[in-house]
TIVO-2410 file (N, C-alpha, C; in nm, 3 decimals):
# residues 99
REC num residu      c1      c2      c3 atome chaine
REC   1      M  11.536  -7.764 -10.371     N      A
REC   1      M  11.605  -7.661 -10.305    CA      A
REC   1      M  11.645  -7.709 -10.161     C      A
REC   2      D  11.770  -7.695 -10.135     N      A
REC   2      D  11.823  -7.745 -10.000    CA      A
REC   2      D  11.838  -7.614  -9.911     C      A
REC   3      V  11.749  -7.595  -9.814     N      A
REC   3      V  11.743  -7.481  -9.732    CA      A
REC   3      V  11.787  -7.517  -9.585     C      A
REC   4      R  11.890  -7.451  -9.536     N      A
REC   4      R  11.941  -7.487  -9.406    CA      A
REC   4      R  11.967  -7.370  -9.316     C      A
REC   5      S  11.992  -7.402  -9.190     N      A
REC   5      S  12.023  -7.301  -9.094    CA      A
REC   5      S  12.173  -7.275  -9.096     C      A
REC   6      A  12.215  -7.157  -9.070     N      A
REC   6      A  12.358  -7.118  -9.068    CA      A
REC   6      A  12.382  -7.010  -8.961     C      A
REC   7      V  12.499  -7.017  -8.906     N      A
REC   7      V  12.537  -6.909  -8.802    CA      A
REC   7      V  12.635  -6.817  -8.875     C      A
REC   8      I  12.619  -6.693  -8.864     N      A
REC   8      I  12.704  -6.590  -8.919    CA      A
REC   8      I  12.823  -6.578  -8.829     C      A
REC   9      T  12.938  -6.611  -8.881     N      A
REC   9      T  13.065  -6.601  -8.801    CA      A
REC   9      T  13.152  -6.487  -8.830     C      A
REC  10      E  13.127  -6.418  -8.946     N      A
REC  10      E  13.204  -6.301  -8.981    CA      A
REC  10      E  13.119  -6.210  -9.073     C      A
REC  11      V  13.135  -6.081  -9.048     N      A
REC  11      V  13.063  -5.976  -9.132    CA      A
REC  11      V  13.158  -5.873  -9.171     C      A
REC  12      R  13.171  -5.853  -9.303     N      A
REC  12      R  13.260  -5.759  -9.361    CA      A
REC  12      R  13.183  -5.654  -9.449     C      A
REC  13      D  13.229  -5.532  -9.446     N      A
REC  13      D  13.173  -5.437  -9.541    CA      A
REC  13      D  13.204  -5.480  -9.687     C      A
REC  14      F  13.119  -5.439  -9.778     N      A
REC  14      F  13.134  -5.475  -9.920    CA      A
REC  14      F  13.113  -5.356 -10.005     C      A
REC  15      P  13.211  -5.261  -9.997     N      A
REC  15      P  13.195  -5.133 -10.073    CA      A
REC  15      P  13.192  -5.144 -10.222     C      A
REC  16      Q  13.233  -5.263 -10.286     N      A
REC  16      Q  13.230  -5.278 -10.429    CA      A
REC  16      Q  13.091  -5.309 -10.476     C      A
REC  17      A  12.997  -5.352 -10.391     N      A
REC  17      A  12.873  -5.390 -10.430    CA      A
REC  17      A  12.793  -5.265 -10.477     C      A
REC  18      R  12.701  -5.275 -10.579     N      A
REC  18      R  12.621  -5.168 -10.627    CA      A
REC  18      R  12.524  -5.114 -10.522     C      A
REC  19      R  12.463  -5.206 -10.451     N      A
REC  19      R  12.373  -5.177 -10.344    CA      A
REC  19      R  12.436  -5.201 -10.210     C      A
REC  20      P  12.400  -5.135 -10.101     N      A
REC  20      P  12.463  -5.161  -9.971    CA      A
REC  20      P  12.458  -5.312  -9.940     C      A
REC  21      A  12.570  -5.369  -9.904     N      A
REC  21      A  12.571  -5.517  -9.876    CA      A
REC  21      A  12.688  -5.549  -9.784     C      A
REC  22      Y  12.682  -5.669  -9.730     N      A
REC  22      Y  12.798  -5.720  -9.649    CA      A
REC  22      Y  12.841  -5.854  -9.715     C      A
REC  23      Q  12.965  -5.886  -9.692     N      A
REC  23      Q  13.015  -6.020  -9.718    CA      A
REC  23      Q  13.006  -6.099  -9.584     C      A
REC  24      L  12.939  -6.211  -9.593     N      A
REC  24      L  12.916  -6.295  -9.465    CA      A
REC  24      L  12.988  -6.425  -9.482     C      A
REC  25      R  13.041  -6.468  -9.362     N      A
REC  25      R  13.097  -6.602  -9.354    CA      A
REC  25      R  12.998  -6.678  -9.269     C      A
REC  26      L  12.957  -6.799  -9.316     N      A
REC  26      L  12.850  -6.878  -9.248    CA      A
REC  26      L  12.905  -7.011  -9.208     C      A
REC  27      D  12.864  -7.050  -9.085     N      A
REC  27      D  12.895  -7.188  -9.042    CA      A
REC  27      D  12.769  -7.273  -9.072     C      A
REC  28      L  12.791  -7.373  -9.154     N      A
REC  28      L  12.678  -7.468  -9.187    CA      A
REC  28      L  12.707  -7.602  -9.128     C      A
REC  29      G  12.762  -7.603  -9.015     N      A
REC  29      G  12.785  -7.732  -8.937    CA      A
REC  29      G  12.851  -7.841  -9.024     C      A
REC  30      P  12.789  -7.952  -9.052     N      A
REC  30      P  12.852  -8.067  -9.120    CA      A
REC  30      P  12.882  -8.027  -9.267     C      A
REC  31      L  12.830  -7.916  -9.317     N      A
REC  31      L  12.852  -7.880  -9.463    CA      A
REC  31      L  12.980  -7.782  -9.462     C      A
REC  32      G  13.027  -7.746  -9.353     N      A
REC  32      G  13.149  -7.654  -9.346    CA      A
REC  32      G  13.104  -7.504  -9.353     C      A
REC  33      E  13.201  -7.428  -9.386     N      A
REC  33      E  13.183  -7.286  -9.391    CA      A
REC  33      E  13.163  -7.241  -9.539     C      A
REC  34      R  13.080  -7.142  -9.561     N      A
REC  34      R  13.058  -7.085  -9.692    CA      A
REC  34      R  13.043  -6.939  -9.680     C      A
REC  35      V  13.055  -6.866  -9.791     N      A
REC  35      V  13.049  -6.712  -9.789    CA      A
REC  35      V  12.936  -6.674  -9.875     C      A
REC  36      S  12.881  -6.553  -9.841     N      A
REC  36      S  12.761  -6.503  -9.911    CA      A
REC  36      S  12.773  -6.345  -9.912     C      A
REC  37      S  12.725  -6.294 -10.027     N      A
REC  37      S  12.704  -6.144 -10.030    CA      A
REC  37      S  12.553  -6.129 -10.000     C      A
REC  38      A  12.519  -6.040  -9.905     N      A
REC  38      A  12.385  -6.014  -9.868    CA      A
REC  38      A  12.355  -5.866  -9.854     C      A
REC  39      Q  12.247  -5.823  -9.919     N      A
REC  39      Q  12.207  -5.688  -9.919    CA      A
REC  39      Q  12.120  -5.665  -9.792     C      A
REC  40      V  12.182  -5.667  -9.684     N      A
REC  40      V  12.118  -5.643  -9.547    CA      A
REC  40      V  12.185  -5.534  -9.477     C      A
REC  41      G  12.210  -5.420  -9.548     N      A
REC  41      G  12.272  -5.307  -9.495    CA      A
REC  41      G  12.197  -5.232  -9.381     C      A
REC  42      D  12.074  -5.263  -9.364     N      A
REC  42      D  11.993  -5.203  -9.256    CA      A
REC  42      D  12.020  -5.265  -9.121     C      A
REC  43      Y  12.089  -5.380  -9.126     N      A
REC  43      Y  12.129  -5.449  -9.004    CA      A
REC  43      Y  12.277  -5.398  -8.966     C      A
REC  44      A  12.300  -5.375  -8.836     N      A
REC  44      A  12.436  -5.353  -8.790    CA      A
REC  44      A  12.516  -5.475  -8.787     C      A
REC  45      K  12.641  -5.470  -8.812     N      A
REC  45      K  12.726  -5.583  -8.817    CA      A
REC  45      K  12.721  -5.665  -8.681     C      A
REC  46      E  12.718  -5.593  -8.571     N      A
REC  46      E  12.706  -5.655  -8.445    CA      A
REC  46      E  12.585  -5.739  -8.426     C      A
REC  47      E  12.474  -5.685  -8.486     N      A
REC  47      E  12.338  -5.754  -8.483    CA      A
REC  47      E  12.346  -5.886  -8.558     C      A
REC  48      L  12.417  -5.883  -8.671     N      A
REC  48      L  12.424  -6.008  -8.754    CA      A
REC  48      L  12.524  -6.118  -8.700     C      A
REC  49      L  12.643  -6.067  -8.646     N      A
REC  49      L  12.745  -6.160  -8.594    CA      A
REC  49      L  12.692  -6.253  -8.491     C      A
REC  50      G  12.701  -6.387  -8.518     N      A
REC  50      G  12.661  -6.484  -8.421    CA      A
REC  50      G  12.512  -6.527  -8.431     C      A
REC  51      S  12.434  -6.451  -8.519     N      A
REC  51      S  12.295  -6.484  -8.537    CA      A
REC  51      S  12.279  -6.599  -8.634     C      A
REC  52      T  12.167  -6.676  -8.617     N      A
REC  52      T  12.128  -6.781  -8.705    CA      A
REC  52      T  12.035  -6.732  -8.817     C      A
REC  53      V  12.064  -6.769  -8.936     N      A
REC  53      V  11.980  -6.732  -9.054    CA      A
REC  53      V  11.944  -6.853  -9.125     C      A
REC  54      V  11.862  -6.840  -9.226     N      A
REC  54      V  11.817  -6.948  -9.319    CA      A
REC  54      V  11.875  -6.915  -9.458     C      A
REC  55      C  11.926  -7.015  -9.522     N      A
REC  55      C  11.984  -6.989  -9.654    CA      A
REC  55      C  11.975  -7.120  -9.748     C      A
REC  56      V  11.980  -7.090  -9.868     N      A
REC  56      V  11.978  -7.195  -9.977    CA      A
REC  56      V  12.118  -7.235 -10.007     C      A
REC  57      V  12.155  -7.359 -10.000     N      A
REC  57      V  12.297  -7.398 -10.008    CA      A
REC  57      V  12.329  -7.470 -10.141     C      A
REC  58      N  12.221  -7.499 -10.224     N      A
REC  58      N  12.262  -7.576 -10.339    CA      A
REC  58      N  12.231  -7.501 -10.475     C      A
REC  59      F  12.227  -7.365 -10.468     N      A
REC  59      F  12.233  -7.287 -10.591    CA      A
REC  59      F  12.373  -7.283 -10.643     C      A
REC  60      P  12.397  -7.260 -10.763     N      A
REC  60      P  12.533  -7.240 -10.817    CA      A
REC  60      P  12.595  -7.108 -10.764     C      A
REC  61      P  12.728  -7.110 -10.738     N      A
REC  61      P  12.782  -6.983 -10.682    CA      A
REC  61      P  12.756  -6.867 -10.783     C      A
REC  62      K  12.752  -6.747 -10.732     N      A
REC  62      K  12.719  -6.627 -10.821    CA      A
REC  62      K  12.825  -6.524 -10.787     C      A
REC  63      R  12.880  -6.465 -10.887     N      A
REC  63      R  12.979  -6.357 -10.873    CA      A
REC  63      R  12.909  -6.227 -10.852     C      A
REC  64      V  12.947  -6.165 -10.744     N      A
REC  64      V  12.891  -6.025 -10.714    CA      A
REC  64      V  13.010  -5.931 -10.693     C      A
REC  65      A  13.030  -5.843 -10.788     N      A
REC  65      A  13.136  -5.747 -10.782    CA      A
REC  65      A  13.271  -5.818 -10.754     C      A
REC  66      G  13.297  -5.922 -10.813     N      A
REC  66      G  13.425  -6.001 -10.805    CA      A
REC  66      G  13.433  -6.095 -10.686     C      A
REC  67      F  13.321  -6.100 -10.612     N      A
REC  67      F  13.315  -6.188 -10.489    CA      A
REC  67      F  13.227  -6.308 -10.524     C      A
REC  68      K  13.276  -6.430 -10.489     N      A
REC  68      K  13.208  -6.548 -10.512    CA      A
REC  68      K  13.114  -6.585 -10.399     C      A
REC  69      S  12.977  -6.549 -10.423     N      A
REC  69      S  12.878  -6.581 -10.317    CA      A
REC  69      S  12.831  -6.726 -10.336     C      A
REC  70      E  12.848  -6.807 -10.232     N      A
REC  70      E  12.827  -6.949 -10.243    CA      A
REC  70      E  12.688  -6.994 -10.193     C      A
REC  71      V  12.626  -6.911 -10.113     N      A
REC  71      V  12.481  -6.944 -10.063    CA      A
REC  71      V  12.399  -6.826 -10.074     C      A
REC  72      L  12.268  -6.842 -10.074     N      A
REC  72      L  12.169  -6.737 -10.075    CA      A
REC  72      L  12.104  -6.722  -9.941     C      A
REC  73      V  12.128  -6.617  -9.869     N      A
REC  73      V  12.072  -6.590  -9.740    CA      A
REC  73      V  11.925  -6.540  -9.767     C      A
REC  74      L  11.825  -6.596  -9.706     N      A
REC  74      L  11.689  -6.563  -9.729    CA      A
REC  74      L  11.632  -6.447  -9.645     C      A
REC  75      G  11.552  -6.367  -9.701     N      A
REC  75      G  11.484  -6.261  -9.633    CA      A
REC  75      G  11.357  -6.218  -9.705     C      A
REC  76      V  11.283  -6.136  -9.642     N      A
REC  76      V  11.155  -6.084  -9.700    CA      A
REC  76      V  11.158  -5.930  -9.696     C      A
REC  77      Y  11.106  -5.870  -9.797     N      A
REC  77      Y  11.100  -5.724  -9.799    CA      A
REC  77      Y  10.984  -5.672  -9.713     C      A
REC  78      D  11.015  -5.577  -9.629     N      A
REC  78      D  10.900  -5.513  -9.553    CA      A
REC  78      D  10.835  -5.403  -9.634     C      A
REC  79      P  10.730  -5.340  -9.585     N      A
REC  79      P  10.660  -5.237  -9.667    CA      A
REC  79      P  10.751  -5.122  -9.705     C      A
REC  80      D  10.863  -5.099  -9.636     N      A
REC  80      D  10.953  -4.989  -9.683    CA      A
REC  80      D  11.056  -5.033  -9.773     C      A
REC  81      G  11.054  -5.162  -9.818     N      A
REC  81      G  11.150  -5.212  -9.910    CA      A
REC  81      G  11.287  -5.256  -9.844     C      A
REC  82      K  11.288  -5.267  -9.709     N      A
REC  82      K  11.401  -5.317  -9.647    CA      A
REC  82      K  11.397  -5.465  -9.629     C      A
REC  83      V  11.510  -5.536  -9.627     N      A
REC  83      V  11.508  -5.675  -9.609    CA      A
REC  83      V  11.509  -5.718  -9.461     C      A
REC  84      V  11.414  -5.807  -9.432     N      A
REC  84      V  11.403  -5.868  -9.304    CA      A
REC  84      V  11.452  -6.005  -9.316     C      A
REC  85      L  11.556  -6.047  -9.255     N      A
REC  85      L  11.611  -6.181  -9.259    CA      A
REC  85      L  11.521  -6.284  -9.199     C      A
REC  86      L  11.517  -6.404  -9.264     N      A
REC  86      L  11.439  -6.513  -9.210    CA      A
REC  86      L  11.533  -6.581  -9.111     C      A
REC  87      R  11.484  -6.595  -8.985     N      A
REC  87      R  11.561  -6.653  -8.875    CA      A
REC  87      R  11.475  -6.735  -8.794     C      A
REC  88      P  11.525  -6.844  -8.733     N      A
REC  88      P  11.445  -6.925  -8.645    CA      A
REC  88      P  11.426  -6.849  -8.514     C      A
REC  89      D  11.313  -6.868  -8.450     N      A
REC  89      D  11.283  -6.800  -8.331    CA      A
REC  89      D  11.336  -6.874  -8.204     C      A
REC  90      R  11.397  -6.988  -8.216     N      A
REC  90      R  11.462  -7.062  -8.111    CA      A
REC  90      R  11.597  -7.106  -8.171     C      A
REC  91      P  11.687  -7.140  -8.074     N      A
REC  91      P  11.814  -7.189  -8.116    CA      A
REC  91      P  11.811  -7.320  -8.192     C      A
REC  92      V  11.882  -7.326  -8.302     N      A
REC  92      V  11.888  -7.457  -8.380    CA      A
REC  92      V  12.037  -7.471  -8.424     C      A
REC  93      P  12.089  -7.595  -8.436     N      A
REC  93      P  12.227  -7.615  -8.474    CA      A
REC  93      P  12.245  -7.570  -8.625     C      A
REC  94      P  12.370  -7.530  -8.652     N      A
REC  94      P  12.388  -7.488  -8.799    CA      A
REC  94      P  12.390  -7.613  -8.879     C      A
REC  95      G  12.346  -7.591  -9.008     N      A
REC  95      G  12.349  -7.694  -9.105    CA      A
REC  95      G  12.222  -7.784  -9.110     C      A
REC  96      H  12.125  -7.763  -9.017     N      A
REC  96      H  12.005  -7.837  -9.023    CA      A
REC  96      H  11.909  -7.794  -9.131     C      A
REC  97      R  11.840  -7.892  -9.182     N      A
REC  97      R  11.747  -7.870  -9.294    CA      A
REC  97      R  11.625  -7.796  -9.242     C      A
REC  98      V  11.572  -7.706  -9.332     N      A
REC  98      V  11.441  -7.647  -9.299    CA      A
REC  98      V  11.335  -7.745  -9.354     C      A
REC  99      G  11.234  -7.769  -9.264     N      A
REC  99      G  11.139  -7.876  -9.301    CA      A
REC  99      G  11.001  -7.817  -9.344     C      A
***
């Protein structure tokens, strides 16, 4: 599994998804830009934009309501069932491997 840091450069509503989700554009540095569907509707768009997240970049793309999701953004469910994104606690460049 290839897990890397990515910076969220765009956040769009995704009303076609069955569960509340956003379409994210991610900057992966030397790997370029990729897109993802993420069920992180408890986050405000402004909170996500520009933040660094952790994602899996080598899974096959998955179609979600007609949208081609190219990477899997990682998170953990809290006790209330809400997704908490995995994010570095210090600045890191996009595209760096998680060790």
